DOTOR-617749 format. One record per residue (C-alpha): x, y, z. Coordinates in Angstrom, 1 decimal, m for minus. Example, Ala and Ser with C-alpha at 12.3 -4.5 7.8 and 13.67 -1.06 7.14 Angstrom:
- xx  yy  zz
- 12.3  m4.5  7.8
- 13.7  m1.1  7.1
***
This chain:
- xx  yy  zz
- m72.2  m60.3  227.9
- m73.0  m62.3  231.3
- m70.4  m61.0  233.8
- m69.6  m64.6  235.0
- m69.1  m65.6  231.1
- m65.2  m67.0  230.6
- m64.3  m67.8  227.3
- m61.7  m67.2  224.1
- m62.2  m63.5  224.5
- m61.4  m63.6  228.7
- m57.7  m65.0  227.6
- m54.9  m62.1  227.5
- m51.7  m62.1  226.2
- m49.3  m59.4  227.0
- m46.9  m59.5  224.4
- m43.2  m58.3  224.0
- m42.4  m56.4  227.5
- m46.2  m55.8  228.4
- m46.3  m58.2  231.1
- m43.3  m56.3  232.6
- m44.9  m53.1  232.9
- m48.4  m54.9  234.3
- m46.7  m56.8  236.8
- m43.1  m55.1  237.6
- m43.1  m56.9  241.2
- m42.9  m60.0  239.6
- m39.6  m59.3  237.9
- m38.0  m56.9  240.4
- m39.2  m57.7  243.2
- m41.7  m54.2  244.5
- m42.2  m51.0  243.1
- m41.4  m49.7  245.9
- m37.5  m48.7  247.2
- m36.5  m52.2  246.8
- m37.4  m52.5  243.0
- m36.3  m48.9  242.3
- m32.8  m49.9  243.1
- m33.0  m53.5  241.9
- m33.2  m51.7  238.4
- m29.5  m50.4  239.0
- m28.1  m53.5  240.3
- m29.4  m55.6  236.9
- m27.6  m53.2  234.5
- m24.2  m53.1  237.0
- m24.8  m56.9  237.0
- m24.2  m56.9  233.0
- m21.0  m55.0  234.0
- m20.2  m57.8  236.6
- m20.6  m60.4  234.2
- m18.0  m58.9  231.7
- m16.0  m58.7  234.8
- m16.0  m62.5  235.8
- m15.1  m63.5  232.3
- m11.7  m61.2  232.5
- m13.1  m58.2  229.7
- m13.9  m55.7  232.5
- m11.7  m53.6  235.0
- m13.8  m50.7  235.8
- m17.2  m50.0  236.4
- m18.6  m46.4  237.3
- m22.2  m45.7  238.1
- m23.5  m42.1  238.4
- m26.6  m40.5  240.1
- m27.7  m37.8  237.8
- m29.4  m34.8  239.2
- m33.0  m35.9  238.1
- m32.5  m39.0  239.3
- m31.7  m40.6  236.5
- m28.8  m43.1  236.5
- m25.8  m44.0  234.2
- m23.7  m47.1  234.4
- m20.2  m47.2  232.2
- m18.0  m50.1  232.4
- m14.9  m51.1  230.1
- m15.9  m54.8  228.8
- m16.4  m55.6  225.5
- m19.6  m54.2  224.7
- m23.2  m55.5  223.9
- m22.8  m56.7  220.5
- m24.6  m54.7  217.7
- m24.4  m57.0  214.5
- m27.8  m57.8  212.6
- m29.6  m60.8  214.4
- m31.0  m62.8  211.7
- m33.9  m64.4  213.7
- m35.2  m61.5  215.0
- m34.6  m59.2  212.3
- m33.2  m56.6  214.3
- m29.6  m55.6  216.1
- m28.7  m57.6  219.0
- m28.4  m55.0  220.8
- m32.1  m54.2  220.2
- m33.0  m57.5  220.5
- m31.2  m57.7  224.1
- m33.2  m54.3  225.6
- m36.3  m55.1  224.2
- m37.2  m59.1  224.8
- m37.4  m61.0  227.5
- m34.7  m63.6  228.0
- m32.5  m63.1  225.4
- m28.6  m62.6  226.1
- m25.3  m64.6  226.2
- m26.2  m65.9  229.4
- m28.0  m69.3  228.9
- m24.8  m71.4  227.6
- m21.5  m71.4  228.6
- m19.9  m70.0  225.4
- m20.1  m66.4  226.1
- m20.2  m66.4  229.8
- m18.9  m69.0  232.5
- m20.6  m67.7  235.1
- m23.0  m65.3  235.7
- m25.2  m63.5  238.1
- m28.2  m62.3  235.2
- m29.3  m65.4  234.8
- m32.5  m65.5  233.3
- m31.5  m63.0  230.8
- m34.6  m60.5  231.7
- m32.7  m57.6  233.7
- m31.5  m54.9  231.5
- m35.2  m55.4  229.2
- m36.9  m55.1  232.4
- m35.1  m52.0  233.3
- m35.9  m50.6  229.9
- m39.2  m51.5  230.2
- m39.3  m49.5  233.6
- m37.6  m46.4  232.3
- m39.3  m43.5  230.5
- m36.0  m43.1  228.9
- m32.9  m45.5  228.0
- m30.1  m44.3  226.4
- m27.3  m47.0  225.0
- m23.6  m45.8  224.2
- m21.8  m48.9  222.7
- m17.6  m49.0  222.5
- m16.9  m52.0  220.3
- m14.3  m52.9  218.0
- m13.3  m49.8  217.3
- m16.7  m48.3  216.7
- m19.2  m46.1  218.7
- m22.8  m46.5  218.3
- m25.7  m45.3  220.0
- m29.9  m46.2  220.3
- m32.7  m44.5  222.2
- m35.2  m46.2  223.6
- m38.4  m45.4  225.8
- m40.8  m48.0  228.0
- m38.8  m50.5  226.0
- m39.8  m49.2  222.7
- m36.9  m48.2  220.1
- m37.5  m44.7  219.2
- m34.9  m44.8  216.4
- m32.7  m47.2  214.9
- m29.4  m48.1  215.7
- m26.7  m45.5  215.2
- m23.0  m45.6  214.1
- m21.5  m42.4  215.4
- m17.7  m43.1  213.7
- m14.8  m44.5  215.7
- m13.7  m44.6  219.0
- m10.6  m45.6  221.1
- m12.0  m47.1  224.3
- m14.8  m49.8  224.5
- m17.4  m50.9  226.9
- m21.3  m50.2  227.3
- m23.2  m47.3  228.9
- m26.6  m47.3  229.7
- m28.3  m44.5  231.1
- m31.9  m44.7  232.1
- m34.5  m42.8  233.9
- m37.4  m44.9  236.2
- m40.8  m44.5  234.7
- m42.8  m42.0  237.7
- m46.1  m44.4  236.7
- m44.6  m47.6  237.5
- m42.6  m46.4  241.3
- m43.9  m44.8  244.8
- m40.9  m43.1  244.3
- m38.2  m42.2  241.9
- m35.3  m40.9  244.5
- m32.2  m42.6  244.8
- m30.4  m43.6  247.9
- m26.9  m42.8  247.3
- m26.4  m44.9  250.5
- m28.2  m48.0  249.5
- m26.4  m48.2  246.1
- m23.3  m47.8  247.6
- m23.9  m50.8  249.8
- m24.7  m53.4  247.2
- m21.1  m51.6  244.8
- m19.0  m51.7  248.1
- m19.9  m55.9  248.2
- m19.7  m56.5  244.5
- m15.8  m54.6  244.8
- m15.2  m57.4  247.7
- m16.5  m60.3  245.9
- m14.9  m59.0  242.6
- m11.3  m58.6  243.6
- m9.2  m55.8  242.0
- m12.2  m54.7  240.0
- m12.3  m50.8  240.6
- m16.4  m49.6  241.2
- m17.2  m46.2  241.7
- m20.1  m44.3  242.4
- m20.9  m40.5  242.2
- m23.6  m38.5  243.3
- m24.3  m35.0  241.3
- m27.0  m34.3  243.5
- m24.1  m33.8  246.2
- m21.0  m33.1  245.1
- m19.7  m34.5  248.8
- m20.8  m38.0  247.6
- m18.3  m39.9  246.0
- m17.1  m43.4  246.6
- m14.1  m45.4  245.2
- m14.1  m49.5  245.6
- m11.3  m51.8  244.7
- m10.1  m54.3  247.1
- m7.2  m56.6  245.5
- m7.7  m58.8  248.7
- m11.6  m59.5  247.9
- m13.0  m61.8  250.6
- m10.2  m61.3  253.0
- m10.9  m57.5  252.9
- m13.9  m58.2  253.3
- m14.1  m59.9  256.3
- m11.5  m56.9  258.3
- m13.8  m54.8  257.0
- m16.6  m56.4  259.0
- m14.8  m57.1  261.6
- m13.0  m53.5  262.0
- m14.3  m52.8  265.0
- m14.2  m56.2  266.8
- m11.1  m57.3  268.6
- m9.9  m60.8  266.8
- m8.7  m63.5  268.2
- m6.1  m64.5  264.9
- m4.7  m61.3  263.1
- m5.2  m62.4  259.8
- m8.3  m63.8  258.2
- m8.6  m67.8  257.0
- m8.9  m67.8  253.4
- m10.0  m71.0  251.5
- m10.0  m70.9  247.8
- m10.5  m73.6  245.6
- m12.2  m74.9  242.4
- m14.0  m78.0  242.2
- m15.9  m79.9  239.4
- m16.2  m76.0  237.7
- m17.3  m74.9  240.7
- m15.0  m72.0  242.2
- m15.2  m72.0  246.1
- m14.0  m69.0  248.1
- m14.3  m68.6  251.8
- m12.5  m66.2  254.6
- m13.4  m66.4  258.2
- m12.3  m65.2  261.2
- m13.2  m65.3  264.4
- m13.5  m62.2  267.2
- m13.9  m61.8  271.0
- m18.0  m61.0  270.4
- m20.7  m63.5  270.9
- m22.2  m62.7  267.6
- m22.4  m64.9  264.8
- m22.0  m63.2  261.0
- m22.0  m65.4  258.3
- m23.0  m63.8  254.6
- m23.4  m66.2  252.1
- m23.2  m65.4  247.9
- m23.7  m67.5  244.7
- m22.4  m65.7  241.4
- m22.4  m62.2  243.3
- m25.8  m62.5  244.5
- m26.6  m62.0  248.3
- m27.9  m65.4  249.2
- m29.6  m63.7  252.2
- m31.9  m67.1  253.1
- m29.0  m69.1  252.4
- m28.9  m72.4  250.7
- m26.5  m75.5  250.0
- m23.2  m73.7  250.0
- m24.2  m72.1  253.5
- m25.2  m75.6  254.6
- m22.2  m76.9  253.3
- m19.8  m74.5  255.1
- m21.7  m75.0  258.5
- m21.5  m79.0  258.2
- m17.7  m78.7  257.2
- m16.7  m76.0  260.1
- m18.9  m78.6  262.8
- m16.9  m81.2  261.4
- m13.5  m79.9  261.4
- m13.5  m78.8  264.9
- m15.4  m81.3  266.6
- m12.8  m84.0  264.6
- m10.0  m81.6  266.3
- m11.2  m81.8  269.4
- m11.6  m85.5  269.7
- m8.2  m85.8  268.4
- m6.4  m83.8  270.8
- m9.1  m84.8  274.1
- m9.1  m81.0  274.1
- m12.9  m81.3  276.2
- m11.1  m83.5  279.0
- m13.4  m83.0  282.2
- m15.7  m80.7  280.4
- m18.9  m82.8  279.5
- m20.6  m80.5  277.4
- m22.1  m81.3  273.6
- m20.7  m78.9  271.4
- m23.6  m77.9  268.9
- m23.1  m75.7  265.3
- m24.3  m72.6  267.3
- m21.9  m72.8  269.6
- m19.1  m73.5  266.7
- m19.8  m69.9  265.3
- m19.6  m67.4  268.1
- m17.8  m64.8  267.5
- m17.2  m65.7  264.1
- m17.4  m63.4  261.4
- m17.2  m65.3  257.9
- m18.3  m64.8  253.8
- m18.8  m68.1  251.6
- m19.0  m67.3  248.2
- m19.5  m69.5  244.9
- m19.3  m69.3  241.1
- m21.6  m71.8  239.4
- m21.8  m72.5  235.9
- m25.5  m73.4  236.2
- m27.1  m72.4  239.4
- m30.5  m73.2  240.6
- m32.0  m70.1  242.4
- m35.7  m70.2  244.5
- m37.5  m67.3  242.6
- m36.5  m64.5  240.0
- m35.2  m62.7  243.4
- m32.9  m65.4  243.9
- m32.8  m65.4  247.8
- m31.6  m69.2  248.2
- m29.3  m71.5  246.4
- m31.2  m74.7  245.6
- m28.0  m76.5  243.6
- m28.1  m80.1  245.5
- m24.5  m81.1  244.8
- m22.8  m77.5  246.0
- m23.4  m79.1  249.9
- m21.2  m81.7  249.3
- m18.9  m80.2  247.6
- m18.3  m77.0  249.6
- m18.5  m79.6  253.0
- m16.0  m81.8  251.0
- m13.8  m78.9  250.5
- m13.9  m76.7  253.4
- m13.6  m79.7  256.0
- m9.8  m80.6  253.8
- m8.6  m77.2  253.6
- m9.8  m76.3  256.9
- m8.2  m79.3  258.7
- m5.1  m78.9  256.9
- m4.9  m75.1  258.0
- m5.8  m76.1  261.8
- m3.1  m78.7  261.8
- m0.3  m76.4  260.5
- m1.3  m73.8  262.8
- m2.3  m74.9  266.0
- m1.9  m71.7  268.0
- m4.6  m70.5  265.9
- m6.7  m73.8  266.1
- m6.3  m73.8  270.2
- m8.1  m70.1  270.1
- m10.7  m71.2  268.2
- m11.4  m74.1  269.8
- m11.4  m72.9  273.5
- m13.8  m70.3  272.5
- m16.2  m72.7  271.0
- m15.7  m74.9  274.3
- m16.5  m71.6  276.2
- m19.6  m71.2  274.1
- m20.9  m74.6  275.1
- m20.6  m74.1  278.9
- m22.4  m70.5  278.4
- m25.3  m72.3  276.4
- m25.6  m75.5  278.6
- m25.8  m72.8  281.8
- m28.2  m70.4  279.9
- m30.6  m73.8  279.5
- m30.6  m74.1  282.8
- m31.6  m70.3  283.2
- m34.2  m70.5  280.8
- m35.6  m73.7  282.8
- m35.1  m71.9  285.8
- m37.2  m69.0  284.9
- m40.3  m71.2  283.3
- m40.2  m72.7  286.5
- m40.4  m69.6  288.5
- m42.9  m68.9  285.6
- m45.6  m71.3  286.7
- m44.7  m70.9  290.6
- m46.1  m67.2  290.5
- m49.0  m68.7  288.3
- m48.8  m66.9  284.9
- m46.4  m66.9  282.1
- m46.4  m63.0  282.1
- m44.4  m60.8  284.0
- m46.1  m59.0  287.2
- m45.2  m55.5  285.7
- m47.0  m56.0  282.8
- m50.1  m53.7  282.1
- m51.3  m56.0  279.6
- m54.4  m55.1  276.9
- m58.0  m57.0  276.5
- m57.2  m57.9  272.9
- m56.2  m61.6  272.1
- m55.7  m60.8  268.3
- m52.2  m60.4  268.5
- m52.3  m58.1  264.8
- m54.5  m55.7  266.7
- m52.0  m55.6  269.8
- m49.4  m53.4  270.6
- m46.9  m53.3  273.4
- m45.1  m49.9  274.6
- m41.1  m50.4  276.1
- m41.4  m48.0  278.8
- m38.4  m46.8  280.7
- m38.8  m45.9  284.8
- m42.1  m46.3  286.7
- m42.5  m42.8  286.1
- m43.0  m42.6  282.6
- m44.7  m46.3  282.8
- m47.5  m44.4  285.0
- m48.1  m42.3  282.7
- m48.4  m44.6  279.8
- m50.9  m46.7  281.6
- m53.0  m43.7  282.6
- m53.3  m42.5  278.8
- m53.5  m45.8  277.2
- m56.1  m47.8  275.6
- m56.7  m50.3  277.5
- m58.4  m52.2  274.5
- m55.2  m53.1  272.6
- m52.0  m51.1  274.5
- m50.4  m53.0  276.8
- m47.1  m51.4  278.8
- m44.0  m52.9  280.1
- m42.0  m50.5  282.5
- m38.3  m51.4  282.4
- m36.3  m50.0  285.6
- m33.2  m48.4  284.2
- m31.1  m49.2  281.6
- m31.2  m52.9  280.3
- m27.8  m54.9  280.1
- m25.8  m54.0  277.2
- m25.9  m57.4  275.5
- m22.7  m56.9  273.2
- m20.6  m57.3  276.3
- m22.3  m60.2  277.5
- m22.7  m63.8  276.8
- m26.1  m65.4  276.2
- m25.9  m67.0  280.6
- m25.7  m63.5  281.6
- m28.0  m61.7  278.7
- m30.9  m64.6  279.9
- m30.6  m64.5  283.6
- m30.7  m60.3  283.5
- m34.3  m59.8  285.0
- m35.5  m57.1  282.5
- m34.3  m59.4  279.4
- m36.7  m62.0  281.3
- m39.3  m59.7  281.3
- m39.8  m58.4  277.8
- m38.8  m62.5  276.6
- m41.9  m63.5  278.6
- m44.4  m60.5  277.6
- m43.4  m61.0  273.6
- m44.0  m64.9  274.3
- m41.6  m65.7  270.9
- m39.0  m67.3  273.2
- m35.6  m66.5  272.7
- m32.8  m66.7  270.0
- m32.6  m68.0  266.6
- m34.7  m70.3  265.7
- m31.8  m73.1  265.0
- m31.4  m73.5  268.3
- m33.5  m76.2  269.8
- m37.3  m76.0  270.5
- m37.0  m73.4  273.0
- m35.9  m71.1  270.7
- m37.2  m68.0  268.7
- m41.0  m68.8  267.0
- m42.5  m65.4  265.4
- m45.6  m67.1  265.3
- m46.2  m67.3  268.9
- m45.7  m63.5  269.2
- m48.4  m61.9  271.4
- m48.0  m58.1  270.0
- m47.5  m57.1  266.2
- m45.9  m53.4  267.1
- m43.2  m53.7  269.9
- m42.9  m49.6  270.6
- m39.9  m48.2  272.3
- m41.0  m45.2  274.0
- m38.0  m43.3  275.7
- m37.6  m39.7  276.7
- m36.1  m37.4  274.3
- m32.9  m36.6  276.3
- m29.0  m38.7  276.5
- m30.4  m41.4  278.8
- m33.7  m42.0  276.7
- m31.4  m42.4  273.8
- m28.8  m44.4  275.1
- m31.8  m47.3  276.6
- m32.9  m46.9  273.0
- m29.5  m48.0  271.9
- m29.5  m50.9  274.4
- m33.1  m52.2  273.8
- m31.7  m52.1  270.0
- m29.0  m53.9  270.2
- m30.8  m56.4  272.2
- m33.4  m57.3  269.7
- m30.8  m56.8  266.5
- m28.5  m59.5  268.3
- m31.0  m61.9  270.3
- m34.5  m61.8  268.7
- m33.5  m60.2  264.7
- m36.6  m61.9  263.8
- m38.4  m59.3  265.4
- m36.8  m56.7  263.3
- m36.8  m58.1  259.9
- m40.8  m58.9  260.4
- m41.4  m55.3  260.8
- m42.6  m55.6  264.1
- m40.3  m52.6  266.0
- m41.4  m49.3  266.5
- m40.3  m46.2  267.7
- m42.1  m43.6  269.5
- m41.8  m40.0  268.8
- m42.4  m37.5  271.8
- m42.8  m33.8  271.2
- m40.4  m32.2  271.9
- m41.6  m28.5  272.9
- m45.4  m27.5  273.2
- m45.9  m23.9  272.1
- m48.8  m21.9  273.0
- m50.4  m18.5  272.7
- m53.7  m17.9  274.1
- m56.0  m20.9  273.9
- m54.0  m22.4  271.1
- m51.2  m24.8  271.5
- m49.2  m27.0  269.5
- m46.7  m29.9  269.8
- m43.8  m30.1  267.8
- m41.4  m32.9  266.9
- m38.0  m30.7  266.1
- m36.3  m27.6  266.5
- m37.2  m27.2  262.5
- m40.9  m27.3  263.7
- m40.9  m25.0  266.1
- m39.1  m21.9  264.2
- m42.1  m22.6  261.6
- m44.3  m22.1  264.5
- m42.4  m18.9  265.5
- m42.9  m17.5  262.1
- m46.5  m18.4  261.9
- m47.1  m16.7  265.2
- m45.0  m13.5  264.2
- m46.6  m10.5  266.0
- m48.4  m12.6  268.5
- m48.2  m11.8  272.0
- m47.6  m14.1  275.2
- m45.7  m16.8  273.4
- m45.0  m19.8  275.6
- m42.5  m23.0  274.9
- m42.5  m25.8  277.3
- m39.6  m28.2  276.4
- m40.4  m31.8  277.5
- m36.9  m33.4  278.6
- m39.0  m36.7  280.1
- m42.1  m38.9  279.4
- m43.0  m38.2  282.9
- m43.1  m34.4  282.7
- m46.4  m35.1  280.4
- m49.7  m35.8  281.5
- m51.3  m39.1  280.7
- m53.6  m37.3  278.5
- m51.0  m35.4  276.4
- m48.7  m38.3  276.5
- m51.7  m40.4  274.9
- m52.2  m37.5  272.5
- m48.8  m36.9  271.4
- m47.2  m40.6  271.3
- m49.6  m43.3  271.6
- m53.0  m42.3  270.1
- m52.3  m44.1  266.7
- m54.6  m41.4  265.1
- m52.2  m38.8  266.1
- m49.0  m40.2  266.6
- m45.6  m40.5  265.1
- m44.0  m43.7  264.7
- m40.8  m44.8  262.8
- m40.6  m48.4  261.6
- m36.9  m50.1  262.7
- m36.2  m51.6  259.5
- m32.7  m53.9  258.4
- m31.9  m52.8  255.1
- m27.9  m53.4  255.5
- m26.8  m56.1  257.8
- m23.1  m55.5  257.0
- m23.3  m51.7  258.4
- m26.0  m52.7  261.3
- m23.6  m54.7  262.7
- m20.5  m52.4  262.4
- m22.9  m49.8  264.1
- m23.8  m51.9  267.1
- m20.1  m53.2  267.6
- m19.0  m49.3  267.5
- m21.2  m48.1  269.5
- m21.6  m50.8  272.4
- m18.6  m53.1  272.1
- m15.4  m53.1  273.9
- m13.0  m51.0  271.7
- m12.9  m47.2  272.7
- m11.4  m45.8  269.5
- m13.7  m46.6  267.1
- m16.2  m45.0  269.6
- m14.1  m41.8  270.0
- m13.3  m41.1  266.3
- m17.3  m41.4  265.7
- m18.3  m39.2  268.4
- m15.3  m36.8  267.3
- m16.5  m37.0  263.2
- m20.4  m36.7  264.6
- m20.4  m34.2  267.1
- m20.9  m31.4  265.0
- m24.3  m33.2  263.5
- m25.7  m33.6  267.2
- m29.0  m31.5  267.6
- m31.5  m31.5  271.2
- m28.6  m32.2  273.5
- m29.2  m32.5  277.0
- m26.6  m31.7  279.6
***
């Protein structure tokens, strides 16, 4: 047959769950860590749907030693009676058929996160084994599967005094790049679900490590969530504002609290799903907040002599908020459900929030005044920052170009091939410039420790010389994309690898943390797009005769000692600073793409990242002291 022929024989039909195994990423996002953990979320979501209906109060997740997973709930149990249309039990139908479930009408579930009915059947398709144990209506049933194929008929095991569903599955190593589960990753999502579903108890137990166990239960719901998020911050008002209502069968629950920081932290959820790209519920909340606060300011003439226009970003400075809606028929963008699309939700949320928040402000004038004063001060600082940006741009033009004078740029013009090293001090900067490949590697030496942006307002941040140099060198602009036309634009990035290269000592760690704080707070798009890396300079050079090795940890050093046991004249050089290395050594160990180690900075848990940066770099001393005391015993390579 001609290789270019295209006939009926070329058309293939994938039966049953073959499509899931053939293209798993279409259903669970990826075959990496994201997709692996998504399997657990799909099963847990079914239990949460039972909780939303008022039938489930307890969910237990167990990571077994072989990385199989058990999810156990006390809901009604998946139905097991015979399904006439499919000629199999309802349990087998649910576990082996796409789009089979009780979530396509509103009789079984009022609202549901597992909207498309593909979740648990996908888990079954992508697992080497899945066991379902059902406790329902006083009887216990079991059924086993492998890669979505039933291995036996449904078995009735006898009477039971409990109810619920127990699913145990083992991910297929032929599908996933790695089948090892992260306790922390799963805990983050389960903690989130416990906050979103007040009173539901969710536990996670890791049998691989007996010390790893979490028990999540939050009767306060979203109020508890906001307090958790603001744990290391100083709130402007002691109790979070809580808005709870139901309009046209849409349940709205919102909690918000202002603190003395300069960061905005808003998290939105629809039917328990984290809509990381927002959507109509978030836009409705933002419009209501702007409308309510501007209305309050106008009503009480609080601007007076301050001729400044307040924008949305001013009203959200230092705001921590969680917006949760529960909708009978949600419309998400794609199976991964990152954004809510229901157009009617925006107006409903905006109207409800405006009414209830306005009432709260009238009933709590002291709190309202504190919030409004912070918003006004934010607007004044933003205007000062805008002027500072204009001055910086004029200075750049007068100086004859758009790049800082200290930057040793590369000759390559394709950003995808270019990388820039942020190096502490002129000494290390000099070695890096001499050791680099001038074709694609740029060097920007930074003078000392940059400003701690966690404690600084936007105008102070933008007027800081070292930060100005970084912003100019990157080329992306500064801030969030919604600021204005001067805001952040990832398309203008001049280097697709931004590499932080600091000394392997306490000062180097501090400088690295300051830089990461700046990027996380003011240029998060660089991190989320995968452009930020940390260089790994060696700790030691070990030499014996003519042979020498560079090693990066104490463990590697000990392995070399064990390997060279019996040799004489072994010398060890401990590198405390990049400036101690010759340019060729620095290039070989830390800069050459063929021999270096780089750590990519990934943002997997925004909530925890925010808490850590606030704890490490914020105004509150006690959380930092507690962290140091709890982790002091884990420190290695401490230079004093």
